[in-house]
MDAnalysis code that builds the backbone (N, CA, C; Angstrom):
import MDAnalysis as mda
import numpy as np

u = mda.Universe.empty(675, n_residues=225, atom_resindex=np.repeat(np.arange(225), 3), trajectory=True)
u.add_TopologyAttr("name", ["N", "CA", "C"] * 225)
u.add_TopologyAttr("resid", np.arange(1, 226))
u.add_TopologyAttr("resname", ["UNK", "UNK", "UNK", "UNK", "UNK", "UNK", "UNK", "UNK", "UNK", "UNK", "UNK", "UNK", "UNK", "UNK", "UNK", "UNK", "UNK", "UNK", "UNK", "UNK", "UNK", "UNK", "UNK", "UNK", "UNK", "UNK", "UNK", "UNK", "UNK", "UNK", "UNK", "UNK", "UNK", "UNK", "UNK", "UNK", "UNK", "UNK", "UNK", "UNK", "UNK", "UNK", "UNK", "UNK", "UNK", "UNK", "UNK", "UNK", "UNK", "UNK", "UNK", "UNK", "UNK", "UNK", "UNK", "UNK", "UNK", "UNK", "UNK", "UNK", "UNK", "UNK", "UNK", "UNK", "UNK", "UNK", "UNK", "UNK", "UNK", "UNK", "UNK", "UNK", "UNK", "UNK", "UNK", "UNK", "UNK", "UNK", "UNK", "UNK", "UNK", "UNK", "UNK", "UNK", "UNK", "UNK", "UNK", "UNK", "UNK", "UNK", "UNK", "UNK", "UNK", "UNK", "UNK", "UNK", "UNK", "UNK", "UNK", "UNK", "UNK", "UNK", "UNK", "UNK", "UNK", "UNK", "UNK", "UNK", "UNK", "UNK", "UNK", "UNK", "UNK", "UNK", "UNK", "UNK", "UNK", "UNK", "UNK", "UNK", "UNK", "UNK", "UNK", "UNK", "UNK", "UNK", "UNK", "UNK", "UNK", "UNK", "UNK", "UNK", "UNK", "UNK", "UNK", "UNK", "UNK", "UNK", "UNK", "UNK", "UNK", "UNK", "UNK", "UNK", "UNK", "UNK", "UNK", "UNK", "UNK", "UNK", "UNK", "UNK", "UNK", "UNK", "UNK", "UNK", "UNK", "UNK", "UNK", "UNK", "UNK", "UNK", "UNK", "UNK", "UNK", "UNK", "UNK", "UNK", "UNK", "UNK", "UNK", "UNK", "UNK", "UNK", "UNK", "UNK", "UNK", "UNK", "UNK", "UNK", "UNK", "UNK", "UNK", "UNK", "UNK", "UNK", "UNK", "UNK", "UNK", "UNK", "UNK", "UNK", "UNK", "UNK", "UNK", "UNK", "UNK", "UNK", "UNK", "UNK", "UNK", "UNK", "UNK", "UNK", "UNK", "UNK", "UNK", "UNK", "UNK", "UNK", "UNK", "UNK", "UNK", "UNK", "UNK", "UNK", "UNK", "UNK", "UNK", "UNK", "UNK", "UNK", "UNK", "UNK", "UNK"])
u.atoms.positions = np.array([
    [14.440, -3.354, -1.535],
    [14.472, -3.105, -2.950],
    [13.356, -2.139, -3.278],
    [13.714, -1.200, -3.946],
    [12.889, 0.000, -4.338],
    [12.521, -0.045, -5.892],
    [11.211, -0.177, -6.007],
    [10.544, -0.372, -7.387],
    [10.649, 0.943, -8.224],
    [10.991, 0.862, -9.456],
    [11.110, 2.087, -10.383],
    [9.643, 2.131, -11.320],
    [9.497, 1.055, -11.974],
    [8.271, 0.862, -12.651],
    [7.857, -0.587, -12.901],
    [6.912, -0.961, -13.522],
    [6.643, -2.397, -14.023],
    [6.712, -2.522, -15.382],
    [6.504, -3.578, -15.969],
    [6.617, -3.944, -17.441],
    [5.381, -4.046, -18.021],
    [4.447, -3.329, -17.546],
    [2.943, -3.186, -18.344],
    [2.989, -2.344, -19.288],
    [2.409, -2.738, -20.522],
    [2.271, -1.755, -21.488],
    [1.374, -0.656, -21.362],
    [0.130, -0.998, -20.670],
    [-0.993, 0.024, -20.875],
    [-1.615, -0.103, -19.554],
    [-1.960, 1.088, -19.005],
    [-2.299, 0.976, -17.513],
    [-3.941, 1.491, -17.567],
    [-4.178, 2.180, -18.512],
    [-5.809, 2.808, -18.389],
    [-5.499, 4.109, -17.953],
    [-6.841, 4.658, -17.354],
    [-6.787, 6.246, -17.142],
    [-6.159, 6.498, -15.796],
    [-5.906, 5.627, -14.844],
    [-5.432, 5.966, -13.638],
    [-6.040, 6.809, -12.751],
    [-7.445, 7.136, -12.949],
    [-8.157, 7.930, -12.120],
    [-8.130, 7.640, -10.682],
    [-8.347, 6.571, -10.135],
    [-8.303, 6.134, -8.930],
    [-6.940, 6.299, -8.200],
    [-5.858, 5.918, -8.872],
    [-4.305, 5.976, -8.361],
    [-3.909, 7.340, -8.223],
    [-4.337, 8.065, -9.226],
    [-3.979, 9.584, -9.245],
    [-4.768, 10.302, -8.319],
    [-6.082, 10.011, -7.921],
    [-6.867, 10.685, -6.945],
    [-6.471, 10.272, -5.738],
    [-5.930, 9.029, -5.250],
    [-5.539, 8.661, -4.061],
    [-4.084, 9.305, -3.795],
    [-3.308, 9.440, -4.638],
    [-1.791, 10.243, -4.422],
    [-2.310, 11.588, -4.089],
    [-2.992, 12.191, -4.973],
    [-3.447, 13.715, -4.719],
    [-4.002, 13.977, -3.341],
    [-5.157, 13.106, -3.164],
    [-5.734, 13.214, -1.943],
    [-4.863, 13.137, -0.864],
    [-4.158, 11.889, -0.684],
    [-2.981, 11.707, 0.481],
    [-2.134, 12.790, 0.439],
    [-1.656, 13.254, -0.766],
    [-0.658, 14.555, -0.581],
    [-1.200, 15.739, 0.095],
    [-2.450, 16.139, -0.196],
    [-3.322, 17.139, 0.294],
    [-3.369, 16.914, 1.772],
    [-3.672, 15.869, 1.977],
    [-4.077, 15.565, 3.436],
    [-2.655, 15.847, 4.309],
    [-1.528, 15.587, 3.877],
    [-0.204, 15.684, 4.511],
    [0.132, 17.101, 4.433],
    [-0.162, 18.042, 3.441],
    [0.115, 19.288, 3.383],
    [-0.802, 20.027, 4.452],
    [-2.008, 19.655, 4.662],
    [-2.748, 20.204, 5.724],
    [-2.387, 19.748, 7.148],
    [-1.649, 18.569, 7.120],
    [-1.039, 18.327, 8.272],
    [0.053, 19.446, 8.724],
    [0.910, 19.667, 7.547],
    [1.991, 20.452, 8.029],
    [1.448, 21.984, 8.258],
    [0.393, 22.354, 7.550],
    [0.037, 23.745, 7.677],
    [-0.435, 24.283, 8.955],
    [-0.617, 23.271, 9.928],
    [-1.162, 23.692, 11.430],
    [-0.011, 23.659, 12.298],
    [0.923, 23.470, 12.068],
    [2.226, 23.606, 12.952],
    [2.595, 22.210, 13.551],
    [3.881, 22.291, 14.173],
    [4.382, 20.931, 14.735],
    [3.526, 20.218, 15.550],
    [3.183, 21.343, 16.903],
    [2.384, 20.670, 17.832],
    [1.115, 19.962, 17.478],
    [0.346, 20.606, 16.643],
    [-0.895, 20.123, 15.987],
    [-0.634, 18.867, 15.124],
    [0.450, 19.092, 14.530],
    [0.847, 17.766, 13.700],
    [0.977, 16.627, 14.317],
    [1.610, 16.571, 15.493],
    [1.751, 15.474, 16.288],
    [0.570, 15.049, 16.830],
    [-0.415, 16.100, 17.238],
    [-1.967, 15.745, 17.966],
    [-2.725, 14.970, 17.084],
    [-2.622, 15.220, 15.689],
    [-3.299, 14.700, 14.589],
    [-3.150, 13.127, 14.845],
    [-2.005, 12.475, 15.133],
    [-1.691, 11.202, 15.074],
    [-2.790, 10.499, 16.153],
    [-2.969, 11.258, 17.296],
    [-3.899, 10.673, 18.342],
    [-5.227, 10.926, 17.957],
    [-5.747, 11.875, 17.108],
    [-7.022, 12.100, 16.903],
    [-7.419, 11.390, 15.724],
    [-6.574, 11.227, 14.642],
    [-7.101, 10.584, 13.571],
    [-6.286, 9.199, 13.126],
    [-5.295, 8.975, 13.876],
    [-4.720, 7.704, 13.855],
    [-5.364, 6.585, 14.330],
    [-5.088, 5.228, 14.152],
    [-5.711, 4.107, 14.638],
    [-4.912, 3.512, 15.765],
    [-5.618, 3.616, 16.934],
    [-4.839, 3.339, 18.314],
    [-5.550, 1.992, 18.681],
    [-4.756, 0.688, 18.753],
    [-5.383, -0.416, 19.038],
    [-6.211, -0.460, 20.345],
    [-5.596, -0.210, 21.344],
    [-6.107, -0.063, 22.531],
    [-7.505, 0.714, 22.795],
    [-7.463, 1.924, 22.039],
    [-8.693, 2.741, 22.322],
    [-9.658, 2.114, 21.166],
    [-9.433, 1.724, 20.214],
    [-10.292, 1.203, 19.333],
    [-10.979, -0.052, 19.693],
    [-10.234, -0.894, 20.445],
    [-10.962, -2.215, 20.737],
    [-11.891, -1.853, 22.008],
    [-11.751, -0.891, 22.706],
    [-12.556, -0.423, 23.850],
    [-13.756, 0.261, 23.349],
    [-13.464, 0.826, 22.294],
    [-14.707, 1.686, 21.837],
    [-14.783, 1.489, 20.281],
    [-15.134, 0.523, 19.808],
    [-14.863, 0.386, 18.154],
    [-16.068, 1.057, 17.446],
    [-17.182, 1.412, 18.000],
    [-18.132, 2.200, 17.306],
    [-17.723, 3.686, 17.181],
    [-17.370, 4.295, 18.267],
    [-16.981, 5.522, 18.289],
    [-15.661, 5.891, 17.548],
    [-14.792, 4.901, 17.455],
    [-13.537, 4.915, 17.037],
    [-13.446, 4.448, 15.511],
    [-14.440, 3.918, 15.033],
    [-14.453, 3.450, 13.550],
    [-13.852, 4.074, 12.448],
    [-14.030, 5.443, 12.729],
    [-13.591, 6.512, 11.517],
    [-12.095, 6.367, 11.365],
    [-11.408, 5.994, 12.562],
    [-10.002, 6.153, 12.754],
    [-9.422, 5.101, 11.805],
    [-10.008, 4.035, 11.452],
    [-9.763, 2.935, 10.464],
    [-9.219, 3.652, 8.973],
    [-10.203, 4.602, 8.759],
    [-10.085, 5.142, 7.466],
    [-9.301, 6.290, 7.476],
    [-9.442, 7.198, 8.374],
    [-8.698, 8.375, 8.638],
    [-7.315, 8.251, 8.717],
    [-7.017, 7.007, 9.356],
    [-5.401, 6.743, 9.489],
    [-4.639, 6.522, 8.217],
    [-5.377, 6.047, 7.058],
    [-4.771, 5.789, 5.928],
    [-4.329, 7.262, 5.030],
    [-4.782, 8.234, 5.597],
    [-4.531, 9.557, 4.871],
    [-3.465, 10.480, 5.892],
    [-3.080, 9.954, 6.958],
    [-2.181, 10.569, 7.955],
    [-0.742, 9.828, 7.828],
    [0.153, 10.801, 7.806],
    [1.520, 10.252, 7.388],
    [2.500, 11.037, 8.605],
    [3.475, 10.105, 8.854],
    [4.337, 10.616, 9.981],
    [5.601, 11.542, 9.372],
    [5.918, 11.410, 8.085],
    [6.767, 12.226, 7.740],
    [6.842, 12.150, 6.121],
    [7.639, 13.109, 5.421],
    [7.517, 13.270, 4.081],
    [7.958, 11.886, 3.577],
    [8.942, 11.189, 3.896],
    [9.286, 10.051, 3.124],
    [8.389, 9.146, 3.445],
    [7.790, 9.048, 4.583],
    [6.646, 8.017, 4.847],
    [5.656, 8.126, 3.862],
    [5.201, 9.480, 3.375],
    [4.329, 9.742, 2.465],
    [4.861, 9.142, 1.025],
    [6.050, 9.630, 0.715],
    [6.471, 9.220, -0.747],
    [6.556, 7.922, -0.848],
    [7.215, 7.126, 0.218],
    [7.091, 5.935, -0.026],
    [5.939, 5.178, -0.302],
    [4.699, 5.557, 0.299],
    [3.362, 4.982, 0.089],
    [2.934, 5.442, -1.283],
    [2.929, 6.709, -1.558],
    [2.307, 7.175, -2.603],
    [3.123, 6.699, -4.003],
    [4.287, 6.347, -3.879],
    [5.150, 5.939, -4.895],
    [4.789, 4.425, -5.346],
    [4.622, 3.540, -4.308],
    [4.024, 2.293, -4.548],
    [2.724, 2.141, -5.297],
    [1.893, 3.319, -4.850],
    [0.409, 3.365, -5.728],
    [0.923, 3.686, -7.004],
    [1.864, 4.625, -7.213],
    [2.056, 5.090, -8.695],
    [2.640, 3.847, -9.526],
    [3.506, 3.004, -9.004],
    [4.138, 1.940, -9.746],
    [3.224, 0.680, -9.869],
    [2.400, 0.525, -8.806],
    [1.511, -0.806, -8.992],
    [0.082, -0.605, -9.021],
    [-0.360, 0.674, -8.617],
    [-1.779, 0.830, -8.776],
    [-2.354, 0.960, -10.230],
    [-1.863, 1.576, -11.130],
    [-2.574, 1.887, -12.461],
    [-2.958, 0.437, -12.952],
    [-1.885, -0.542, -12.953],
    [-2.128, -1.822, -13.621],
    [-3.266, -2.467, -13.059],
    [-3.462, -2.358, -11.680],
    [-4.737, -3.004, -10.868],
    [-6.002, -2.256, -11.038],
    [-5.670, -0.992, -11.247],
    [-6.965, -0.301, -11.483],
    [-7.551, -0.607, -13.060],
    [-6.562, -0.870, -13.886],
    [-7.041, -1.073, -15.146],
    [-7.610, -2.318, -15.261],
    [-7.341, -3.273, -14.472],
    [-8.019, -4.740, -14.427],
    [-9.357, -4.527, -13.793],
    [-9.397, -3.954, -12.816],
    [-10.551, -3.787, -11.820],
    [-11.523, -2.677, -12.217],
    [-11.022, -1.722, -12.700],
    [-11.911, -0.499, -12.829],
    [-12.028, 0.424, -11.582],
    [-12.506, 1.759, -11.659],
    [-12.369, 2.691, -10.678],
    [-13.086, 2.010, -9.398],
    [-14.168, 1.696, -9.485],
    [-14.961, 1.213, -8.175],
    [-14.522, 0.199, -7.475],
    [-14.156, -1.043, -8.235],
    [-13.712, -2.078, -7.442],
    [-12.442, -1.806, -7.103],
    [-11.273, -1.046, -7.664],
    [-10.111, -0.575, -7.129],
    [-10.204, 0.010, -5.753],
    [-11.150, 0.896, -5.685],
    [-11.085, 1.642, -4.585],
    [-11.742, 0.768, -3.330],
    [-12.800, -0.116, -3.885],
    [-13.147, -0.981, -2.746],
    [-11.970, -1.965, -2.119],
    [-11.407, -2.367, -3.166],
    [-10.044, -3.219, -2.634],
    [-9.104, -2.405, -1.890],
    [-8.765, -1.112, -2.425],
    [-7.829, -0.199, -1.429],
    [-8.328, -0.066, -0.116],
    [-9.492, 0.438, 0.037],
    [-10.127, 0.637, 1.357],
    [-10.307, -0.553, 2.352],
    [-10.820, -1.574, 1.560],
    [-11.065, -2.711, 2.475],
    [-9.734, -3.313, 2.895],
    [-8.704, -3.343, 1.993],
    [-7.310, -3.705, 2.459],
    [-6.727, -2.887, 3.675],
    [-7.174, -1.578, 3.557],
    [-6.807, -0.748, 4.926],
    [-7.461, -1.228, 6.099],
    [-8.741, -1.605, 5.779],
    [-9.406, -2.090, 7.099],
    [-8.953, -3.161, 7.578],
    [-8.521, -4.191, 6.768],
    [-7.969, -5.405, 7.167],
    [-6.562, -5.275, 7.850],
    [-5.887, -4.329, 7.235],
    [-4.499, -4.171, 7.739],
    [-4.610, -3.583, 9.343],
    [-5.630, -2.363, 9.457],
    [-5.781, -1.969, 10.716],
    [-6.369, -2.916, 11.856],
    [-7.277, -3.554, 11.452],
    [-7.786, -4.658, 12.349],
    [-6.638, -5.799, 12.699],
    [-5.812, -6.343, 11.749],
    [-4.913, -7.320, 12.257],
    [-3.696, -6.712, 13.048],
    [-3.509, -5.555, 12.662],
    [-2.398, -4.938, 13.469],
    [-3.208, -4.460, 15.096],
    [-4.474, -4.289, 15.018],
    [-5.122, -4.047, 16.383],
    [-5.267, -5.427, 16.993],
    [-5.409, -6.595, 16.553],
    [-5.542, -7.636, 17.284],
    [-4.186, -8.331, 17.601],
    [-3.127, -7.869, 16.885],
    [-1.685, -8.542, 17.135],
    [-1.239, -7.700, 18.084],
    [-1.601, -6.254, 18.435],
    [-1.111, -5.590, 19.666],
    [-2.180, -4.752, 20.393],
    [-3.112, -5.478, 20.877],
    [-4.430, -5.186, 21.606],
    [-4.162, -4.077, 22.673],
    [-3.011, -3.883, 23.258],
    [-2.740, -3.106, 24.327],
    [-1.953, -1.849, 23.841],
    [-1.645, -1.719, 22.600],
    [-0.794, -0.571, 22.223],
    [-1.481, 0.840, 22.354],
    [-1.038, 1.750, 22.623],
    [-1.445, 2.932, 22.868],
    [-0.573, 3.938, 21.592],
    [0.188, 3.163, 20.680],
    [0.856, 4.132, 19.732],
    [-0.071, 4.066, 18.503],
    [-0.374, 5.259, 18.074],
    [-1.448, 5.409, 16.766],
    [-0.600, 4.876, 15.591],
    [-1.229, 4.169, 14.797],
    [-0.866, 3.456, 13.620],
    [-1.314, 4.673, 12.484],
    [-0.447, 5.127, 11.778],
    [-0.773, 5.869, 10.555],
    [-0.208, 5.513, 9.294],
    [-0.752, 6.085, 8.170],
    [-0.189, 5.711, 6.740],
    [-1.071, 4.872, 6.040],
    [-0.661, 4.917, 4.679],
    [-1.634, 4.239, 3.742],
    [-0.894, 2.734, 3.322],
    [-0.030, 2.351, 3.984],
    [0.973, 1.175, 3.765],
    [-0.059, -0.084, 3.719],
    [-0.898, -0.192, 4.618],
    [-1.743, -1.409, 4.732],
    [-2.557, -1.380, 3.548],
    [-3.101, -0.388, 3.071],
    [-3.990, -0.355, 1.838],
    [-3.165, -0.374, 0.418],
    [-2.058, -0.058, 0.591],
    [-1.289, -0.120, -0.573],
    [-0.765, -1.609, -0.671],
    [-0.651, -2.224, 0.545],
    [-0.247, -3.618, 0.458],
    [-1.284, -4.510, -0.230],
    [-2.550, -4.117, -0.112],
    [-3.544, -4.689, -0.672],
    [-3.520, -4.633, -2.201],
    [-2.895, -3.364, -2.764],
    [-2.664, -3.510, -4.226],
    [-1.655, -4.444, -4.506],
    [-0.590, -4.489, -3.877],
    [0.390, -5.611, -4.091],
    [-0.012, -6.880, -4.254],
    [-0.740, -7.374, -3.179],
    [-1.355, -8.717, -3.228],
    [-2.293, -8.902, -4.586],
    [-2.886, -7.819, -5.032],
    [-3.725, -7.928, -6.125],
    [-2.996, -8.069, -7.244],
    [-1.863, -7.424, -7.448],
    [-1.023, -7.222, -8.577],
    [-0.367, -8.477, -8.658],
    [0.047, -9.163, -7.553],
    [0.597, -10.720, -7.815],
    [-0.261, -11.421, -8.446],
    [-1.609, -11.638, -8.056],
    [-2.458, -12.404, -8.823],
    [-2.851, -12.179, -10.271],
    [-2.803, -10.778, -10.510],
    [-3.258, -10.307, -11.686],
    [-2.098, -10.497, -12.918],
    [-0.907, -10.169, -12.345],
    [0.206, -10.056, -13.285],
    [1.381, -10.819, -13.005],
    [1.272, -12.084, -12.890],
    [2.499, -13.121, -12.470],
    [3.567, -13.317, -13.497],
    [3.371, -12.598, -14.570],
    [4.440, -12.670, -15.741],
    [4.995, -11.454, -15.850],
    [4.493, -10.419, -15.245],
    [5.139, -8.942, -15.198],
    [6.538, -8.809, -14.454],
    [7.335, -7.819, -14.768],
    [8.419, -7.673, -14.170],
    [8.600, -6.301, -13.500],
    [9.464, -6.088, -12.581],
    [9.723, -4.916, -11.775],
    [10.786, -4.260, -11.824],
    [11.057, -3.114, -12.403],
    [12.365, -2.538, -12.608],
    [12.945, -1.955, -11.205],
    [14.001, -2.386, -10.730],
    [14.410, -2.290, -9.238],
    [15.709, -1.920, -9.030],
    [15.972, -0.994, -8.060],
    [17.506, -0.906, -7.617],
    [17.438, -1.165, -5.900],
    [18.398, -1.451, -5.479],
    [18.570, -1.805, -4.068],
    [19.684, -0.797, -3.337],
    [19.057, 0.434, -3.154],
    [19.985, 1.201, -2.445],
    [20.190, 1.011, -0.887],
    [21.598, 1.265, -0.353],
    [22.672, 1.890, -1.082],
    [23.578, 0.759, -1.705],
    [23.334, -0.362, -1.813],
    [23.975, -1.549, -2.058],
    [24.175, -1.655, -3.744],
    [23.071, -1.647, -4.631],
    [23.092, -1.672, -5.919],
    [22.543, -0.344, -6.522],
    [23.249, 0.329, -7.158],
    [22.583, 1.633, -7.986],
    [22.373, 1.468, -9.550],
    [22.443, 0.282, -9.910],
    [22.052, 0.135, -11.349],
    [20.740, -0.535, -11.544],
    [19.834, -0.369, -12.500],
    [18.473, -0.783, -12.456],
    [18.833, -2.198, -13.072],
    [17.829, -2.949, -12.551],
    [17.605, -4.281, -12.972],
    [16.183, -4.995, -12.836],
    [15.811, -5.973, -13.803],
    [14.319, -6.177, -13.503],
    [14.139, -7.524, -12.989],
    [13.360, -7.656, -12.002],
    [12.865, -8.980, -11.306],
    [11.356, -9.336, -11.699],
    [11.377, -10.496, -11.853],
    [9.904, -10.968, -12.023],
    [8.953, -10.523, -10.757],
    [7.902, -10.129, -10.976],
    [6.929, -9.622, -9.998],
    [6.772, -10.634, -8.765],
    [6.758, -11.897, -9.088],
    [6.517, -12.921, -7.951],
    [7.557, -12.853, -7.235],
    [8.981, -12.839, -7.757],
    [10.098, -12.585, -6.741],
    [10.057, -11.375, -5.960],
    [9.901, -10.339, -6.581],
    [9.808, -8.912, -6.055],
    [8.961, -8.819, -4.973],
    [7.624, -9.287, -5.106],
    [6.558, -9.232, -4.133],
    [6.675, -10.210, -3.164],
    [7.098, -11.406, -3.586],
    [7.357, -12.523, -2.720],
    [8.517, -12.188, -1.724],
    [9.525, -11.563, -2.193],
    [10.480, -11.247, -0.967],
    [9.952, -10.052, -0.207],
    [9.059, -9.105, -0.815],
    [8.636, -8.226, 0.046],
    [7.771, -8.541, 1.276],
    [7.008, -9.454, 0.824],
    [5.937, -10.216, 1.892],
    [6.711, -11.080, 2.700],
    [7.764, -11.706, 2.388],
    [8.584, -12.604, 3.312],
    [9.256, -11.826, 4.285],
    [9.789, -10.723, 3.989],
    [10.226, -9.690, 4.784],
    [9.186, -9.333, 5.879],
    [7.970, -8.884, 5.348],
    [7.015, -8.461, 6.508],
    [6.792, -9.636, 7.473],
    [6.670, -10.709, 7.120],
    [6.525, -11.878, 8.038],
    [7.498, -12.076, 9.002],
    [8.993, -12.087, 8.302],
    [9.879, -12.246, 9.350],
    [10.141, -11.080, 10.466],
    [10.060, -9.776, 9.758],
    [9.993, -8.637, 11.098],
    [9.016, -8.847, 11.991],
    [7.838, -9.115, 11.431],
    [6.584, -9.292, 12.245],
    [6.738, -10.336, 13.539],
    [7.162, -11.452, 13.002],
    [7.594, -12.322, 13.832],
    [8.742, -12.109, 14.997],
    [9.800, -11.449, 14.400],
    [11.041, -10.964, 15.257],
    [10.465, -9.893, 16.242],
    [9.526, -9.081, 15.733],
    [8.981, -7.995, 16.624],
    [9.842, -6.831, 16.388],
    [10.402, -6.454, 15.043],
    [10.972, -5.270, 14.787],
    [10.132, -4.124, 15.143],
    [10.567, -3.079, 16.109],
    [9.609, -1.899, 16.450],
    [9.528, -0.688, 15.294],
    [8.544, -0.092, 15.409],
    [8.493, 1.285, 14.419],
    [7.525, 1.189, 13.382],
    [7.284, -0.171, 12.790],
    [6.494, -0.179, 11.741],
    [5.397, -1.294, 11.963],
    [4.309, -1.040, 11.440],
    [2.935, -2.039, 11.676],
    [3.228, -3.270, 10.623],
    [4.150, -4.015, 10.999],
    [4.234, -5.153, 10.009],
    [3.019, -6.167, 9.667],
    [2.347, -6.381, 10.813],
    [1.174, -7.192, 10.615],
    [0.046, -6.445, 9.661],
    [-0.085, -5.245, 9.856],
    [-0.789, -4.363, 8.952],
    [-0.397, -4.419, 7.515],
    [0.892, -4.513, 7.155],
    [1.175, -4.845, 5.850],
    [0.729, -6.411, 5.254],
    [0.802, -7.271, 6.128],
    [0.395, -8.572, 6.078],
    [-1.015, -8.731, 5.945],
    [-1.688, -8.084, 6.697],
    [-3.303, -8.167, 6.540],
    [-3.910, -7.446, 5.259],
    [-3.129, -6.428, 4.954],
    [-3.642, -5.768, 3.702],
    [-3.228, -6.557, 2.537],
    [-2.185, -7.136, 2.498],
    [-1.551, -8.174, 1.363],
    [-2.563, -9.201, 1.200],
    [-2.863, -10.030, 2.371],
    [-3.613, -10.906, 2.239],
    [-5.113, -10.828, 1.721],
    [-5.660, -9.642, 2.290],
    [-6.945, -9.304, 1.665],
    [-7.243, -8.742, 0.276],
    [-5.954, -8.132, -0.219],
    [-5.929, -7.822, -1.576],
    [-5.613, -9.093, -2.319],
    [-5.003, -10.051, -1.886],
    [-5.070, -11.384, -2.747],
    [-6.313, -11.985, -2.932],
    [-7.144, -12.163, -1.795],
    [-8.516, -12.777, -1.647],
    [-9.576, -11.696, -2.500],
    [-9.572, -10.510, -2.350],
    [-10.507, -9.756, -3.000],
    [-10.323, -9.670, -4.449],
    [-9.231, -9.705, -4.902],
    [-9.016, -9.655, -6.484],
    [-9.613, -10.937, -7.045],
    [-9.604, -12.091, -6.444],
    [-10.017, -13.276, -6.962],
    [-11.701, -13.311, -7.005],
    [-12.230, -12.568, -5.923],
    [-13.517, -12.517, -5.836],
    [-14.013, -11.515, -6.899],
    [-13.377, -10.583, -7.134],
    [-13.910, -9.503, -7.824],
    [-13.995, -9.667, -9.518],
    [-13.428, -10.836, -10.048],
    [-13.545, -11.060, -11.424],
    [-12.973, -9.928, -12.185],
    [-11.769, -9.805, -12.450],
    [-11.189, -8.545, -13.171],
    [-11.631, -8.713, -14.541],
    [-11.768, -7.417, -15.042],
    [-12.025, -7.018, -16.354],
    [-10.867, -7.666, -17.442],
    [-11.147, -7.582, -18.468],
    [-10.110, -8.085, -19.712],
    [-8.586, -7.236, -19.507],
    [-7.672, -8.035, -20.057],
    [-6.378, -7.141, -19.892],
    [-6.290, -5.916, -20.720],
    [-7.129, -5.793, -21.898],
    [-6.885, -4.763, -22.828],
    [-5.407, -4.459, -23.073],
    [-4.501, -4.914, -23.448],
    [-3.029, -4.580, -23.513],
    [-2.305, -4.558, -22.318],
    [-2.839, -5.061, -21.169],
    [-1.971, -5.090, -19.894],
    [-1.240, -6.493, -19.810],
    [-0.394, -6.493, -20.733],
    [0.636, -7.668, -20.812],
    [1.926, -7.222, -20.725],
    [2.895, -8.102, -20.193],
    [4.246, -7.498, -20.246],
    [4.883, -7.527, -21.554],
    [5.545, -6.539, -21.728],
    [6.217, -6.119, -23.201],
    [7.582, -7.023, -23.142],
    [7.679, -8.263, -23.585],
    [8.869, -8.870, -23.332],
    [9.807, -8.267, -24.681],
    [9.352, -7.912, -25.467],
    [10.338, -7.487, -26.627],
    [11.125, -6.311, -26.328],
    [10.828, -5.484, -25.379],
    [11.621, -4.353, -25.176],
    [12.081, -4.133, -23.573],
    [11.741, -5.054, -22.756],
    [11.843, -4.775, -21.468],
    [13.411, -4.368, -21.047],
    [14.107, -5.150, -21.915],
    [15.667, -5.093, -21.764],
    [16.312, -3.589, -22.109],
    [15.529, -2.790, -22.702],
    [15.701, -1.532, -23.159],
    [15.029, -0.463, -22.370],
    [14.310, -0.796, -21.225],
    [13.661, -0.099, -20.245],
    [12.617, 0.874, -21.029],
    [11.820, 0.295, -22.106],
    [10.968, 1.011, -22.629],
    [9.500, 0.934, -22.091],
])
């Protein structure tokens, strides 16, 4: 299910969310600018490699953070920054710039560590912001249980429909667990789960600011306003 937007009336300034989108986009542009061979080499230099990290955690600590800004393809990048755009501003509006960034980065750390401990012998680099983005989703679920998400399901359903946020996010995290236990290759499912769970926990600890108009707009959601 692909999210289009949420039903929150006012998001705030979006400085952190926009900053993350721009920074991640610039990082990908720099990846492309150095050529195909070097593009792939970046995965091994800045990606999080469980087997390497667990042997040398101090010297490889930077890869936990650098891996969040490295992406394997344009679609990989677009998927992550789009989720930041849809769900990030509302969470930032409740937490403020600093706490939002702390939540994002620590969720990325939790994602990398859980992925590393679940696959300690893996020599495949993990790259992408999806673990940190998952933390935003976990926080969103706690902060906006009455919100709705405008959704499509390509290629099955091409018309827009609204789903309650708990159903959308509950389905999303259920899929992560199912694929993680089945062992579907190619995606760091446990990283998504680790980021999501820490996002849930951190947002409860951080004591969010007031809503200031961050409530679902029940009067007009049927008109997609």
